[in-house]
C-alpha positions in Angstrom: 46.4 -53.0 45.8 46.6 -54.9 42.6 47.5 -58.5 42.6 49.8 -59.6 39.8 48.7 -62.5 37.6 51.1 -65.0 36.0 51.5 -63.0 32.8 52.4 -59.8 34.6 54.8 -61.7 36.9 56.5 -63.2 33.8 57.0 -59.7 32.4 58.4 -58.5 35.7 60.8 -61.4 35.8 61.9 -60.8 32.2 62.5 -57.2 33.1 64.7 -58.3 36.0 66.6 -60.8 33.9 67.4 -58.3 31.2 68.4 -55.7 33.8 70.8 -58.1 35.4 72.4 -58.9 32.0 72.7 -55.2 31.2 74.1 -54.5 34.7 76.7 -57.2 34.2 78.0 -55.6 31.1 78.0 -52.1 32.6 79.6 -53.3 35.9 82.4 -55.2 34.1 83.3 -52.1 32.1 83.1 -49.9 35.2 85.4 -52.2 37.1 87.9 -52.1 34.2 88.0 -48.3 34.5 88.2 -48.0 38.3 90.1 -51.1 39.4 93.4 -49.3 39.9 91.7 -46.5 41.9 90.0 -49.1 44.1 93.3 -50.9 44.7 95.0 -47.6 45.6 92.2 -46.4 47.9 91.1 -49.6 49.6 94.2 -51.8 49.4 93.4 -55.4 50.1 89.8 -54.6 50.7 89.1 -53.6 47.1 87.6 -56.9 46.2 85.1 -56.6 49.1 84.2 -53.1 47.9 83.6 -54.4 44.4 81.4 -57.2 45.9 79.5 -54.7 48.0 78.7 -52.5 45.0 77.6 -55.6 43.0 75.3 -56.8 45.7 73.8 -53.3 46.2 73.2 -53.1 42.4 71.4 -56.4 42.3 69.3 -55.5 45.3 68.3 -52.2 43.6 67.5 -54.0 40.3 65.3 -56.5 42.2 63.5 -53.7 44.0 62.9 -51.9 40.7 61.5 -55.2 39.2 59.1 -55.6 42.0 58.0 -52.0 41.6 57.6 -52.5 37.9 55.5 -55.6 38.4 53.4 -53.9 41.0 52.7 -51.0 38.7 51.7 -53.4 35.9 49.3 -55.1 38.3 47.9 -51.9 39.7 47.1 -50.4 36.4 46.0 -53.8 34.9 48.5 -53.6 32.0 48.9 -56.8 30.0 52.0 -56.9 27.8 51.3 -60.5 26.8 47.9 -61.4 25.4 
């Protein structure tokens, strides 16, 4: 297995940061579209469902960032020279 150096780790963390910002924008727009349906379907638990979806999304982005950094390290790709 490849071990990531500092540069590769910085690229991975930048990928995670940009992904979280993009997810925030997408998630906010998604909630605007489905808020009424969530309120109808889940009643008073709709805020918990929104929170659960947000946490799941962040966990998946974190996992994708780790996989991205691992792939960079494994193939010895340097995006920053």
